[in-house]
Every structure is written in C-alpha cells, then in structure tokens.
A tleap script that builds the chain and sets N, CA, C and O, in Angstrom:
source leaprc.protein.ff14SB
mol = sequence {
  NMET SER ILE ALA SER LYS PHE ASP ARG LEU
  ASP LYS LYS SER LEU LEU TRP PRO HIE GLN
  VAL TRP PRO ASP VAL PHE GLU ASP ALA LEU
  LYS ASP ASN GLU GLU LEU ALA SER GLY LEU
  ALA HIE ILE ILE PHE ASN MET LEU GLU ALA
  ALA ALA LYS GLY GLU LYS GLU ILE GLU LYS
  LEU ARG ASN THR LEU ILE ASP GLY VAL GLU
  TRP ILE TYR PRO TYR THR GLY ALA HIE LYS
  ALA ALA PHE LYS ALA TYR LEU LEU GLN LEU
  GLU ARG ARG MET ALA ILE GLU ASP ASN PRO
  GLU ARG LEU MET ASN GLU ALA ILE THR ARG
  ALA LEU LYS GLY LYS ARG SER SER VAL CARG
}
set mol.1.N position { -26.048 17.551 -2.514 }
set mol.1.CA position { -24.776 18.170 -1.507 }
set mol.1.C position { -23.230 17.575 -2.000 }
set mol.1.O position { -23.005 16.446 -2.435 }
set mol.2.N position { -22.206 18.729 -1.786 }
set mol.2.CA position { -20.965 18.551 -2.249 }
set mol.2.C position { -20.426 17.864 -1.471 }
set mol.2.O position { -20.871 17.806 -0.325 }
set mol.3.N position { -19.271 17.109 -1.858 }
set mol.3.CA position { -18.206 16.646 -0.379 }
set mol.3.C position { -17.671 17.767 0.139 }
set mol.3.O position { -17.153 17.581 1.240 }
set mol.4.N position { -17.616 18.905 -0.291 }
set mol.4.CA position { -16.989 19.411 0.464 }
set mol.4.C position { -17.777 20.612 1.651 }
set mol.4.O position { -17.275 21.573 2.233 }
set mol.5.N position { -18.874 20.183 1.676 }
set mol.5.CA position { -19.755 20.895 2.482 }
set mol.5.C position { -19.770 19.675 3.640 }
set mol.5.O position { -19.982 19.943 4.823 }
set mol.6.N position { -19.521 18.303 3.169 }
set mol.6.CA position { -19.384 16.960 4.124 }
set mol.6.C position { -18.439 17.071 5.186 }
set mol.6.O position { -18.305 16.366 6.187 }
set mol.7.N position { -17.764 18.143 4.777 }
set mol.7.CA position { -16.239 17.757 5.796 }
set mol.7.C position { -16.373 18.330 6.592 }
set mol.7.O position { -15.587 17.841 7.403 }
set mol.8.N position { -17.075 19.503 7.274 }
set mol.8.CA position { -17.091 19.588 8.574 }
set mol.8.C position { -18.418 18.587 9.295 }
set mol.8.O position { -18.858 18.909 10.399 }
set mol.9.N position { -18.775 17.812 8.821 }
set mol.9.CA position { -19.340 16.467 9.339 }
set mol.9.C position { -18.749 15.321 9.511 }
set mol.9.O position { -19.509 14.392 9.785 }
set mol.10.N position { -17.257 15.005 9.416 }
set mol.10.CA position { -16.461 14.224 9.392 }
set mol.10.C position { -16.226 13.580 10.905 }
set mol.10.O position { -15.617 14.157 11.806 }
set mol.11.N position { -16.984 11.940 11.021 }
set mol.11.CA position { -16.889 11.744 12.206 }
set mol.11.C position { -15.456 11.048 12.806 }
set mol.11.O position { -15.071 9.965 12.364 }
set mol.12.N position { -14.956 11.540 13.508 }
set mol.12.CA position { -13.592 10.894 13.741 }
set mol.12.C position { -13.514 9.794 14.553 }
set mol.12.O position { -12.513 9.104 14.360 }
set mol.13.N position { -14.212 9.453 15.339 }
set mol.13.CA position { -14.385 7.648 15.341 }
set mol.13.C position { -15.004 6.681 14.472 }
set mol.13.O position { -14.935 5.458 14.591 }
set mol.14.N position { -15.656 7.380 13.528 }
set mol.14.CA position { -15.504 5.894 12.093 }
set mol.14.C position { -14.406 6.239 11.291 }
set mol.14.O position { -14.722 6.794 10.238 }
set mol.15.N position { -13.026 6.046 11.515 }
set mol.15.CA position { -12.054 6.078 10.631 }
set mol.15.C position { -11.965 4.542 10.566 }
set mol.15.O position { -12.353 3.626 11.291 }
set mol.16.N position { -11.028 4.673 8.935 }
set mol.16.CA position { -10.647 3.290 8.992 }
set mol.16.C position { -9.067 2.864 9.353 }
set mol.16.O position { -8.441 1.804 9.317 }
set mol.17.N position { -8.811 3.987 9.652 }
set mol.17.CA position { -7.234 3.766 10.550 }
set mol.17.C position { -7.855 5.220 11.574 }
set mol.17.O position { -8.863 5.910 11.423 }
set mol.18.N position { -6.589 5.283 12.775 }
set mol.18.CA position { -6.683 6.163 13.032 }
set mol.18.C position { -5.925 7.521 12.702 }
set mol.18.O position { -4.899 7.399 12.031 }
set mol.19.N position { -6.314 8.838 13.102 }
set mol.19.CA position { -5.633 9.833 12.139 }
set mol.19.C position { -4.456 9.978 12.125 }
set mol.19.O position { -3.731 10.302 11.185 }
set mol.20.N position { -4.080 9.622 13.713 }
set mol.20.CA position { -2.136 9.500 13.568 }
set mol.20.C position { -1.360 8.991 12.311 }
set mol.20.O position { -0.358 9.498 11.806 }
set mol.21.N position { -1.910 8.094 11.996 }
set mol.21.CA position { -1.292 7.164 10.825 }
set mol.21.C position { -0.926 7.959 9.819 }
set mol.21.O position { 0.011 7.600 9.107 }
set mol.22.N position { -1.665 9.312 9.547 }
set mol.22.CA position { -1.614 9.937 8.185 }
set mol.22.C position { -0.063 11.035 8.370 }
set mol.22.O position { 0.816 11.204 7.525 }
set mol.23.N position { -0.146 11.560 9.585 }
set mol.23.CA position { 1.024 12.160 9.874 }
set mol.23.C position { 2.498 11.108 9.894 }
set mol.23.O position { 3.356 11.232 9.020 }
set mol.24.N position { 2.609 10.190 10.906 }
set mol.24.CA position { 3.488 9.385 10.948 }
set mol.24.C position { 3.937 8.374 9.514 }
set mol.24.O position { 4.728 7.431 9.555 }
set mol.25.N position { 3.245 8.836 8.364 }
set mol.25.CA position { 3.331 7.681 7.211 }
set mol.25.C position { 3.642 9.063 6.273 }
set mol.25.O position { 4.677 8.800 5.662 }
set mol.26.N position { 3.208 10.346 5.924 }
set mol.26.CA position { 3.548 11.014 5.406 }
set mol.26.C position { 4.238 12.172 5.563 }
set mol.26.O position { 5.010 12.669 4.743 }
set mol.27.N position { 3.936 12.602 6.663 }
set mol.27.CA position { 4.719 14.253 7.427 }
set mol.27.C position { 5.834 14.277 6.501 }
set mol.27.O position { 5.832 14.825 5.399 }
set mol.28.N position { 6.947 13.528 7.130 }
set mol.28.CA position { 8.285 13.453 6.641 }
set mol.28.C position { 8.668 13.856 5.190 }
set mol.28.O position { 9.629 14.566 4.895 }
set mol.29.N position { 7.624 13.205 4.179 }
set mol.29.CA position { 7.746 13.580 2.653 }
set mol.29.C position { 7.343 14.491 2.505 }
set mol.29.O position { 7.967 15.272 1.787 }
set mol.30.N position { 5.859 14.978 3.201 }
set mol.30.CA position { 5.557 16.085 2.568 }
set mol.30.C position { 5.731 17.215 3.206 }
set mol.30.O position { 5.044 17.984 2.533 }
set mol.31.N position { 6.265 17.930 4.193 }
set mol.31.CA position { 6.278 18.737 4.951 }
set mol.31.C position { 7.636 19.905 4.295 }
set mol.31.O position { 7.916 21.037 4.689 }
set mol.32.N position { 8.215 19.143 3.267 }
set mol.32.CA position { 8.715 20.694 2.485 }
set mol.32.C position { 8.845 19.925 1.070 }
set mol.32.O position { 9.930 19.753 0.514 }
set mol.33.N position { 7.721 19.525 0.604 }
set mol.33.CA position { 6.972 19.442 -0.797 }
set mol.33.C position { 5.733 19.704 -0.944 }
set mol.33.O position { 4.745 19.064 -0.583 }
set mol.34.N position { 5.824 20.653 -1.478 }
set mol.34.CA position { 3.995 21.220 -1.614 }
set mol.34.C position { 3.563 20.642 -3.081 }
set mol.34.O position { 2.391 20.480 -3.419 }
set mol.35.N position { 4.452 20.419 -3.718 }
set mol.35.CA position { 4.014 19.432 -4.875 }
set mol.35.C position { 3.548 18.037 -4.685 }
set mol.35.O position { 2.901 17.433 -5.540 }
set mol.36.N position { 3.890 17.553 -3.563 }
set mol.36.CA position { 3.430 16.097 -3.261 }
set mol.36.C position { 2.056 16.634 -2.791 }
set mol.36.O position { 0.997 16.451 -3.392 }
set mol.37.N position { 2.172 17.132 -1.954 }
set mol.37.CA position { 1.012 17.223 -0.610 }
set mol.37.C position { 0.150 17.703 -1.498 }
set mol.37.O position { -0.739 16.867 -1.661 }
set mol.38.N position { -0.046 18.820 -2.268 }
set mol.38.CA position { -1.208 19.003 -3.633 }
set mol.38.C position { -1.477 17.674 -4.304 }
set mol.38.O position { -2.646 17.331 -4.127 }
set mol.39.N position { -0.711 16.749 -5.074 }
set mol.39.CA position { -0.817 15.593 -5.508 }
set mol.39.C position { -1.610 14.441 -4.979 }
set mol.39.O position { -2.256 13.586 -5.585 }
set mol.40.N position { -1.334 14.690 -3.266 }
set mol.40.CA position { -1.207 13.269 -2.883 }
set mol.40.C position { -2.941 14.260 -2.607 }
set mol.40.O position { -3.810 13.565 -3.133 }
set mol.41.N position { -3.333 15.052 -2.227 }
set mol.41.CA position { -4.511 15.372 -2.089 }
set mol.41.C position { -5.600 15.656 -2.960 }
set mol.41.O position { -6.755 15.930 -2.635 }
set mol.42.N position { -4.999 15.542 -4.371 }
set mol.42.CA position { -6.034 15.543 -5.234 }
set mol.42.C position { -6.931 14.531 -5.909 }
set mol.42.O position { -7.971 14.503 -6.567 }
set mol.43.N position { -5.491 13.249 -5.142 }
set mol.43.CA position { -5.538 12.098 -5.410 }
set mol.43.C position { -6.471 11.465 -4.444 }
set mol.43.O position { -6.962 10.417 -4.864 }
set mol.44.N position { -6.687 11.683 -3.747 }
set mol.44.CA position { -7.486 11.055 -2.187 }
set mol.44.C position { -8.647 11.682 -2.603 }
set mol.44.O position { -9.501 10.898 -3.016 }
set mol.45.N position { -9.021 13.176 -2.628 }
set mol.45.CA position { -9.730 13.782 -3.169 }
set mol.45.C position { -10.642 13.182 -4.331 }
set mol.45.O position { -11.840 13.357 -4.555 }
set mol.46.N position { -9.853 12.549 -4.880 }
set mol.46.CA position { -10.690 12.058 -6.682 }
set mol.46.C position { -11.245 10.643 -6.416 }
set mol.46.O position { -12.239 10.158 -6.956 }
set mol.47.N position { -10.134 9.825 -5.136 }
set mol.47.CA position { -11.039 8.949 -4.728 }
set mol.47.C position { -12.400 8.779 -4.305 }
set mol.47.O position { -13.456 8.319 -4.739 }
set mol.48.N position { -11.663 9.678 -2.656 }
set mol.48.CA position { -13.541 10.762 -2.369 }
set mol.48.C position { -14.586 10.571 -3.268 }
set mol.48.O position { -15.658 10.042 -2.976 }
set mol.49.N position { -14.227 11.063 -4.518 }
set mol.49.CA position { -15.694 11.682 -5.084 }
set mol.49.C position { -16.031 10.023 -5.721 }
set mol.49.O position { -17.219 9.710 -5.648 }
set mol.50.N position { -15.046 8.925 -6.350 }
set mol.50.CA position { -15.283 8.137 -7.085 }
set mol.50.C position { -16.377 7.180 -5.746 }
set mol.50.O position { -17.331 6.603 -6.269 }
set mol.51.N position { -16.307 7.065 -4.662 }
set mol.51.CA position { -16.591 6.369 -3.354 }
set mol.51.C position { -17.867 6.862 -3.099 }
set mol.51.O position { -18.750 6.183 -2.577 }
set mol.52.N position { -18.035 8.389 -3.560 }
set mol.52.CA position { -19.382 8.710 -3.302 }
set mol.52.C position { -20.511 8.657 -4.404 }
set mol.52.O position { -21.663 9.054 -4.231 }
set mol.53.N position { -20.014 8.115 -5.545 }
set mol.53.CA position { -21.067 7.941 -6.792 }
set mol.53.C position { -21.507 6.609 -6.772 }
set mol.53.O position { -22.379 6.221 -7.549 }
set mol.54.N position { -21.021 5.945 -6.022 }
set mol.54.CA position { -21.446 4.357 -5.987 }
set mol.54.C position { -20.803 3.270 -6.515 }
set mol.54.O position { -19.586 3.214 -6.689 }
set mol.55.N position { -21.564 2.430 -6.768 }
set mol.55.CA position { -20.580 1.059 -6.898 }
set mol.55.C position { -19.995 0.577 -8.317 }
set mol.55.O position { -19.164 -0.268 -8.650 }
set mol.56.N position { -20.843 1.540 -9.031 }
set mol.56.CA position { -19.582 1.577 -10.740 }
set mol.56.C position { -18.170 2.122 -9.955 }
set mol.56.O position { -17.039 1.657 -9.815 }
set mol.57.N position { -18.826 3.296 -9.545 }
set mol.57.CA position { -17.033 3.723 -9.170 }
set mol.57.C position { -16.328 3.473 -8.191 }
set mol.57.O position { -15.200 3.850 -7.871 }
set mol.58.N position { -17.265 2.623 -7.596 }
set mol.58.CA position { -16.458 2.166 -6.568 }
set mol.58.C position { -15.599 1.052 -7.138 }
set mol.58.O position { -14.406 0.966 -6.851 }
set mol.59.N position { -16.066 0.406 -7.753 }
set mol.59.CA position { -15.255 -1.056 -8.724 }
set mol.59.C position { -14.219 -0.235 -9.705 }
set mol.59.O position { -13.141 -0.772 -9.960 }
set mol.60.N position { -14.484 0.890 -10.187 }
set mol.60.CA position { -13.594 1.408 -10.459 }
set mol.60.C position { -12.336 1.978 -9.650 }
set mol.60.O position { -11.190 2.004 -10.100 }
set mol.61.N position { -12.747 2.452 -8.324 }
set mol.61.CA position { -11.604 2.695 -7.261 }
set mol.61.C position { -10.933 1.668 -6.507 }
set mol.61.O position { -9.859 1.785 -5.915 }
set mol.62.N position { -11.592 0.756 -6.577 }
set mol.62.CA position { -10.765 -0.368 -6.090 }
set mol.62.C position { -9.664 -0.552 -7.167 }
set mol.62.O position { -8.518 -0.155 -6.956 }
set mol.63.N position { -10.168 -1.395 -8.773 }
set mol.63.CA position { -9.043 -1.457 -9.348 }
set mol.63.C position { -7.855 -0.328 -9.410 }
set mol.63.O position { -6.708 -0.612 -9.756 }
set mol.64.N position { -8.203 0.767 -9.095 }
set mol.64.CA position { -7.262 1.977 -8.776 }
set mol.64.C position { -6.426 1.854 -7.954 }
set mol.64.O position { -5.245 1.611 -8.201 }
set mol.65.N position { -6.776 1.960 -7.161 }
set mol.65.CA position { -6.281 1.663 -5.794 }
set mol.65.C position { -5.424 -0.111 -5.541 }
set mol.65.O position { -4.880 -0.537 -4.522 }
set mol.66.N position { -5.594 -0.754 -6.813 }
set mol.66.CA position { -4.810 -2.481 -6.784 }
set mol.66.C position { -3.810 -1.380 -7.503 }
set mol.66.O position { -2.737 -1.232 -6.918 }
set mol.67.N position { -4.016 -0.584 -8.696 }
set mol.67.CA position { -3.058 -0.885 -9.687 }
set mol.67.C position { -1.641 0.226 -8.695 }
set mol.67.O position { -0.550 -0.231 -8.355 }
set mol.68.N position { -1.991 1.295 -8.505 }
set mol.68.CA position { -1.725 1.984 -7.475 }
set mol.68.C position { -0.738 0.873 -6.596 }
set mol.68.O position { 0.456 0.668 -6.818 }
set mol.69.N position { -1.130 0.568 -6.104 }
set mol.69.CA position { -0.406 -0.883 -5.005 }
set mol.69.C position { 0.796 -1.340 -5.882 }
set mol.69.O position { 1.894 -1.500 -5.348 }
set mol.70.N position { 0.665 -1.502 -6.880 }
set mol.70.CA position { 1.461 -2.465 -8.141 }
set mol.70.C position { 2.224 -1.547 -9.009 }
set mol.70.O position { 2.839 -1.823 -10.039 }
set mol.71.N position { 2.081 -0.400 -8.413 }
set mol.71.CA position { 3.096 1.042 -9.329 }
set mol.71.C position { 4.174 0.964 -8.239 }
set mol.71.O position { 5.320 0.676 -8.582 }
set mol.72.N position { 3.791 1.277 -6.523 }
set mol.72.CA position { 4.755 1.359 -5.643 }
set mol.72.C position { 5.362 0.387 -5.345 }
set mol.72.O position { 6.385 0.280 -4.669 }
set mol.73.N position { 4.546 -0.613 -6.005 }
set mol.73.CA position { 6.044 -2.091 -4.969 }
set mol.73.C position { 7.201 -1.862 -5.270 }
set mol.73.O position { 8.017 -2.175 -4.402 }
set mol.74.N position { 7.768 -1.235 -6.589 }
set mol.74.CA position { 9.381 -1.157 -6.797 }
set mol.74.C position { 9.962 -0.554 -6.252 }
set mol.74.O position { 11.185 -0.692 -6.284 }
set mol.75.N position { 9.270 0.548 -5.376 }
set mol.75.CA position { 9.833 1.468 -4.248 }
set mol.75.C position { 10.341 0.692 -3.016 }
set mol.75.O position { 11.451 0.910 -2.531 }
set mol.76.N position { 9.294 -0.421 -2.429 }
set mol.76.CA position { 9.387 -0.698 -1.425 }
set mol.76.C position { 10.966 -1.707 -0.622 }
set mol.76.O position { 11.644 -2.519 -1.250 }
set mol.77.N position { 11.080 -1.495 0.170 }
set mol.77.CA position { 11.822 -2.379 0.881 }
set mol.77.C position { 11.864 -3.953 0.794 }
set mol.77.O position { 12.741 -4.723 1.186 }
set mol.78.N position { 10.560 -4.232 0.113 }
set mol.78.CA position { 10.480 -5.777 -0.394 }
set mol.78.C position { 10.822 -5.965 -1.308 }
set mol.78.O position { 11.405 -7.003 -1.623 }
set mol.79.N position { 10.568 -4.994 -2.077 }
set mol.79.CA position { 10.924 -5.039 -3.970 }
set mol.79.C position { 12.560 -5.720 -3.660 }
set mol.79.O position { 12.888 -6.900 -3.782 }
set mol.80.N position { 13.370 -4.629 -3.253 }
set mol.80.CA position { 14.394 -4.156 -3.015 }
set mol.80.C position { 14.945 -5.661 -2.829 }
set mol.80.O position { 15.422 -6.359 -3.723 }
set mol.81.N position { 14.754 -6.055 -1.292 }
set mol.81.CA position { 15.198 -7.179 -0.769 }
set mol.81.C position { 15.010 -8.111 -1.816 }
set mol.81.O position { 16.093 -8.379 -2.337 }
set mol.82.N position { 14.001 -8.744 -2.356 }
set mol.82.CA position { 13.717 -10.151 -3.118 }
set mol.82.C position { 14.572 -9.840 -4.104 }
set mol.82.O position { 15.213 -10.829 -4.462 }
set mol.83.N position { 14.995 -8.254 -5.036 }
set mol.83.CA position { 16.214 -8.375 -5.889 }
set mol.83.C position { 17.252 -8.699 -5.798 }
set mol.83.O position { 17.912 -9.331 -6.623 }
set mol.84.N position { 17.598 -8.268 -4.652 }
set mol.84.CA position { 18.864 -8.616 -3.811 }
set mol.84.C position { 18.983 -10.410 -4.349 }
set mol.84.O position { 19.557 -11.071 -5.214 }
set mol.85.N position { 17.907 -10.640 -3.048 }
set mol.85.CA position { 17.983 -12.528 -2.865 }
set mol.85.C position { 18.552 -12.781 -4.464 }
set mol.85.O position { 19.627 -13.318 -4.731 }
set mol.86.N position { 17.625 -12.294 -5.394 }
set mol.86.CA position { 17.399 -13.341 -6.735 }
set mol.86.C position { 18.694 -12.810 -7.354 }
set mol.86.O position { 19.272 -13.744 -7.911 }
set mol.87.N position { 19.429 -11.547 -7.474 }
set mol.87.CA position { 21.035 -12.021 -7.774 }
set mol.87.C position { 21.990 -12.531 -6.818 }
set mol.87.O position { 23.180 -12.317 -7.047 }
set mol.88.N position { 21.723 -13.044 -5.989 }
set mol.88.CA position { 22.762 -13.536 -5.006 }
set mol.88.C position { 22.492 -14.976 -5.237 }
set mol.88.O position { 23.325 -15.820 -4.903 }
set mol.89.N position { 21.106 -15.369 -5.922 }
set mol.89.CA position { 20.475 -16.479 -6.177 }
set mol.89.C position { 21.569 -16.810 -7.193 }
set mol.89.O position { 22.406 -17.695 -7.013 }
set mol.90.N position { 21.460 -15.622 -8.842 }
set mol.90.CA position { 22.111 -15.707 -9.583 }
set mol.90.C position { 23.277 -15.860 -9.799 }
set mol.90.O position { 23.650 -16.465 -10.804 }
set mol.91.N position { 24.266 -15.266 -8.762 }
set mol.91.CA position { 25.410 -15.249 -8.314 }
set mol.91.C position { 25.972 -17.083 -7.880 }
set mol.91.O position { 27.073 -17.603 -8.062 }
set mol.92.N position { 24.733 -17.655 -7.285 }
set mol.92.CA position { 25.162 -19.047 -6.729 }
set mol.92.C position { 25.871 -18.584 -5.285 }
set mol.92.O position { 26.886 -19.165 -4.901 }
set mol.93.N position { 25.329 -17.609 -4.591 }
set mol.93.CA position { 25.973 -17.374 -3.524 }
set mol.93.C position { 24.586 -17.410 -2.075 }
set mol.93.O position { 24.670 -16.935 -0.943 }
set mol.94.N position { 23.523 -18.098 -2.674 }
set mol.94.CA position { 22.850 -18.774 -1.780 }
set mol.94.C position { 22.423 -20.089 -1.609 }
set mol.94.O position { 21.781 -20.529 -2.563 }
set mol.95.N position { 22.592 -20.834 -0.680 }
set mol.95.CA position { 22.298 -21.524 -0.038 }
set mol.95.C position { 20.597 -21.787 -1.038 }
set mol.95.O position { 19.651 -21.020 -1.221 }
set mol.96.N position { 20.929 -23.649 -1.622 }
set mol.96.CA position { 19.855 -24.041 -1.960 }
set mol.96.C position { 18.525 -24.100 -0.933 }
set mol.96.O position { 17.396 -23.841 -1.348 }
set mol.97.N position { 18.723 -24.366 0.061 }
set mol.97.CA position { 17.534 -24.093 0.628 }
set mol.97.C position { 17.133 -22.497 1.252 }
set mol.97.O position { 16.439 -22.250 2.239 }
set mol.98.N position { 17.580 -21.865 0.648 }
set mol.98.CA position { 17.213 -20.504 0.598 }
set mol.98.C position { 16.747 -19.995 -0.612 }
set mol.98.O position { 16.329 -18.844 -0.731 }
set mol.99.N position { 16.798 -20.736 -1.429 }
set mol.99.CA position { 16.061 -20.482 -2.875 }
set mol.99.C position { 15.023 -19.375 -2.627 }
set mol.99.O position { 13.874 -19.715 -2.345 }
set mol.100.N position { 15.364 -18.003 -2.717 }
set mol.100.CA position { 14.365 -16.961 -2.872 }
set mol.100.C position { 12.996 -17.250 -3.322 }
set mol.100.O position { 12.169 -16.888 -2.485 }
set mol.101.N position { 12.615 -17.655 -4.115 }
set mol.101.CA position { 11.430 -17.923 -4.788 }
set mol.101.C position { 10.368 -19.072 -4.074 }
set mol.101.O position { 9.162 -18.922 -3.877 }
set mol.102.N position { 11.337 -20.435 -3.709 }
set mol.102.CA position { 10.741 -21.407 -3.317 }
set mol.102.C position { 10.094 -21.170 -1.504 }
set mol.102.O position { 9.176 -21.735 -0.909 }
set mol.103.N position { 11.225 -19.913 -1.000 }
set mol.103.CA position { 10.788 -19.360 0.393 }
set mol.103.C position { 9.558 -18.637 0.043 }
set mol.103.O position { 8.410 -19.073 0.116 }
set mol.104.N position { 9.847 -17.772 -0.248 }
set mol.104.CA position { 8.225 -17.099 -1.063 }
set mol.104.C position { 7.286 -17.718 -1.633 }
set mol.104.O position { 6.416 -16.906 -1.947 }
set mol.105.N position { 7.033 -18.713 -1.914 }
set mol.105.CA position { 6.273 -19.101 -2.548 }
set mol.105.C position { 5.771 -20.210 -1.166 }
set mol.105.O position { 4.628 -20.649 -1.044 }
set mol.106.N position { 6.642 -20.432 -0.451 }
set mol.106.CA position { 6.218 -20.946 0.626 }
set mol.106.C position { 5.403 -20.385 2.313 }
set mol.106.O position { 4.676 -20.916 3.153 }
set mol.107.N position { 5.944 -19.268 2.154 }
set mol.107.CA position { 5.372 -18.443 2.657 }
set mol.107.C position { 4.183 -17.959 2.373 }
set mol.107.O position { 3.469 -17.533 3.281 }
set mol.108.N position { 3.772 -17.947 1.044 }
set mol.108.CA position { 2.396 -17.648 0.530 }
set mol.108.C position { 1.487 -18.513 0.794 }
set mol.108.O position { 0.469 -18.110 1.357 }
set mol.109.N position { 1.621 -19.906 0.458 }
set mol.109.CA position { 0.982 -20.966 0.777 }
set mol.109.C position { 0.467 -20.890 2.231 }
set mol.109.O position { -0.725 -21.070 2.481 }
set mol.110.N position { 1.451 -20.600 3.257 }
set mol.110.CA position { 1.004 -21.088 4.642 }
set mol.110.C position { -0.068 -19.741 5.105 }
set mol.110.O position { -1.118 -19.846 5.739 }
set mol.111.N position { 0.660 -18.284 4.490 }
set mol.111.CA position { -0.288 -17.310 4.646 }
set mol.111.C position { -1.858 -17.528 4.021 }
set mol.111.O position { -2.736 -17.125 4.784 }
set mol.112.N position { -2.374 -18.173 2.601 }
set mol.112.CA position { -3.265 -18.874 2.309 }
set mol.112.C position { -3.970 -19.345 3.134 }
set mol.112.O position { -5.023 -18.872 3.561 }
set mol.113.N position { -3.341 -20.529 3.498 }
set mol.113.CA position { -3.683 -21.404 4.793 }
set mol.113.C position { -4.089 -20.757 5.908 }
set mol.113.O position { -5.077 -21.246 6.455 }
set mol.114.N position { -3.589 -19.756 6.421 }
set mol.114.CA position { -4.017 -18.711 7.416 }
set mol.114.C position { -3.368 -19.191 8.723 }
set mol.114.O position { -3.779 -19.102 9.880 }
set mol.115.N position { -1.661 -20.001 7.966 }
set mol.115.CA position { -0.933 -20.135 9.397 }
set mol.115.C position { 0.076 -18.979 9.598 }
set mol.115.O position { 0.432 -18.351 8.602 }
set mol.116.N position { 0.369 -18.784 10.336 }
set mol.116.CA position { 1.186 -17.831 10.782 }
set mol.116.C position { 2.717 -18.429 11.587 }
set mol.116.O position { 2.812 -19.400 12.337 }
set mol.117.N position { 3.882 -17.425 11.106 }
set mol.117.CA position { 4.542 -17.972 11.922 }
set mol.117.C position { 4.756 -17.346 12.980 }
set mol.117.O position { 4.811 -16.145 12.719 }
set mol.118.N position { 4.952 -17.615 14.385 }
set mol.118.CA position { 5.363 -17.309 15.329 }
set mol.118.C position { 6.415 -16.736 15.935 }
set mol.118.O position { 6.605 -16.379 17.098 }
set mol.119.N position { 7.012 -16.708 15.044 }
set mol.119.CA position { 8.587 -15.455 15.133 }
set mol.119.C position { 8.399 -14.816 14.297 }
set mol.119.O position { 7.971 -15.240 13.223 }
set mol.120.N position { 8.700 -13.439 14.570 }
set mol.120.CA position { 8.497 -11.979 13.937 }
set mol.120.C position { 9.857 -11.547 13.846 }
set mol.120.O position { 10.123 -10.434 13.393 }
savepdb mol mol.pdb
quit
C-alpha cells in the first residue's frame, strides 16, 4: 500500500501535537513562498517514507532530524543571544558571575538532574 493511499485514513486524534501547530509555526513563512512550502513538503514526505520502511530507516530518520536541529540552531534566538553574551564577555562587559558559559553549564546540569527553576 502506498503512502498516498493512507492519507485518507489519517487519525487526527492520534497526532504528535495538535494540528494547529502547523499553521501557528509555518503559515507566515509559507504563505508567500511556494518554493519553501514545496521543499518542506518534500522533506516531510521523505521522513514519512523512511518511518514507514522500518527500524533501520527510522534510525536514519532520527539521525537526519538531529542533523537538522543542529543545522537550524544558528538561525535561532538562542544562538543569537549566546553569541551576543559571548561578545559581551570578550569585551569584559559581563559581570564575572554572569559568565555565559558558566551560567549555561549550570542550567544544563540542573536540567539533566531534573531540577527546574520556578521563575519563568
């Protein structure tokens, strides 16, 4: 059975996240960019094909998704903030207690221990 023939049997009650996440996250970027929409559709479809082929391809899919997250990171606000903090540190404008590397490592340690800050 082809993937295309399964589209009509989509169970919208069994989604990883609610359907509304798609338009919330992607609509502004896609509505006036047919190339981006087509490229994203091809990537998602290729992931769907890999997931349908079994465990060996799922491992490749997992690795591909990790690679994608790593590739996307430089375009994120987290990356920009980390770089700005790094530059401020180099300029000696950061207080010693605000050393970005130390702060991030402390946050990572807390996260790995399962401790969350009550401040949001």
